[in-house]
Structures are given as structure tokens and as C-alpha cells.
C-alpha positions in Angstrom: -173.7 0.2 -45.3 -173.9 2.5 -48.3 -177.5 1.5 -48.9 -178.3 2.2 -45.3 -176.7 5.6 -45.5 -178.7 6.5 -48.6 -182.0 5.3 -47.2 -181.3 6.9 -43.8 -180.4 10.2 -45.4 -183.5 10.2 -47.6 -185.7 9.4 -44.6 -184.2 12.1 -42.5 -184.6 14.7 -45.3 -188.2 13.7 -45.9 -189.1 13.8 -42.2 -187.4 17.1 -41.8 -189.3 18.6 -44.7 -192.6 17.1 -43.5 -192.0 18.5 -40.0 -191.0 22.0 -41.2 -193.7 22.5 -43.8 -196.7 23.0 -41.4 -194.7 25.2 -39.1 -193.4 27.8 -41.5 -196.8 29.4 -42.3 -197.5 30.1 -38.6 -194.2 31.8 -37.8 -194.4 35.5 -37.0 -193.5 37.6 -40.1 -191.1 39.9 -38.2 -188.1 37.6 -38.0 -188.5 34.4 -39.9 -184.7 33.6 -39.9 -184.5 33.7 -36.1 -187.6 31.5 -35.7 -186.3 29.0 -38.2 -183.0 28.9 -36.3 -184.9 28.1 -33.1 -186.9 25.4 -34.8 -183.6 23.9 -36.0 -182.2 23.9 -32.5 -185.3 22.2 -31.1 -185.1 19.5 -33.8 -181.4 18.9 -33.1 -181.7 18.3 -29.4 -182.8 14.7 -29.6 -179.8 13.9 -31.9 -177.5 15.7 -29.4 -178.8 14.0 -26.3 -179.5 10.4 -27.6 -175.8 9.2 -27.6 -175.4 10.4 -24.0 -178.7 8.8 -22.8 -177.8 5.6 -24.7 -174.5 5.4 -22.8 -176.1 5.9 -19.4 -179.4 4.0 -19.6 -178.4 0.4 -20.4 -177.5 -1.6 -17.3 -177.7 -5.2 -16.2 -180.9 -5.6 -18.4 -178.9 -5.0 -21.5 -180.5 -2.8 -24.1 -184.1 -3.5 -23.0 -184.4 -0.4 -20.7 -183.1 1.8 -23.6 -185.7 0.5 -26.0 -188.5 0.9 -23.3 -187.3 4.5 -22.7 -187.3 5.2 -26.4 -190.9 3.8 -26.7 -192.1 5.9 -23.8 -190.5 9.1 -25.2 -191.9 8.4 -28.6 -195.4 8.0 -27.1 -195.0 11.3 -25.2 -193.9 12.9 -28.4 -196.9 11.6 -30.3 -199.2 13.0 -27.6 -197.6 16.4 -27.4 -199.3 18.0 -30.4 -202.7 17.2 -28.9 -202.2 20.1 -26.5 -201.9 22.6 -29.3 -205.4 24.1 -29.7 -204.7 26.5 -32.5 -202.7 29.3 -34.0 -202.9 32.8 -32.7 
């Protein structure tokens, strides 16, 4: 369990840094702190909603619907950046 906690913490820290690095140069220069706070809120929503969804989705099919939903949402998340055409 300790090894899992260490690996999970390192992975989360790395992914957060990799996700935040490309965003920070394009933030408006007027109020960086407010925009970084908004970015943090957006990044926290999946961790807030996941336990609730995980308690509602599984039914008679066991955990299979939950994993299918997770795969579908991951696919949508992977396609979302394709709509970004550029930075103003």
C-alpha cells in the first residue's frame, strides 16, 4: 500500500505539472492568480464527482458499466483538445 501511495502521488504530481505547463503561458497577464485558481477548480471536478458516479453507475452488471463509462469519458476527454484552434 505504501508503494502504491508513493507511485500514485508521483504520477499525479507529474501529470498535474505536465497539464499545467502548456496552459500557463497563454493565461491573460492581468490576473494570473485568479486564472490559475479556475484551472485548479476545473482539474478537481473529476476527483470530486468520480466517487458519486462510481456509487450510482454499477448495477446488475457489476463494475462493467462503470469501466465502460470511464472509457467513454476518457475518449471524449482525449478528443476535446482537437476543438482548440489556437490562442488569441
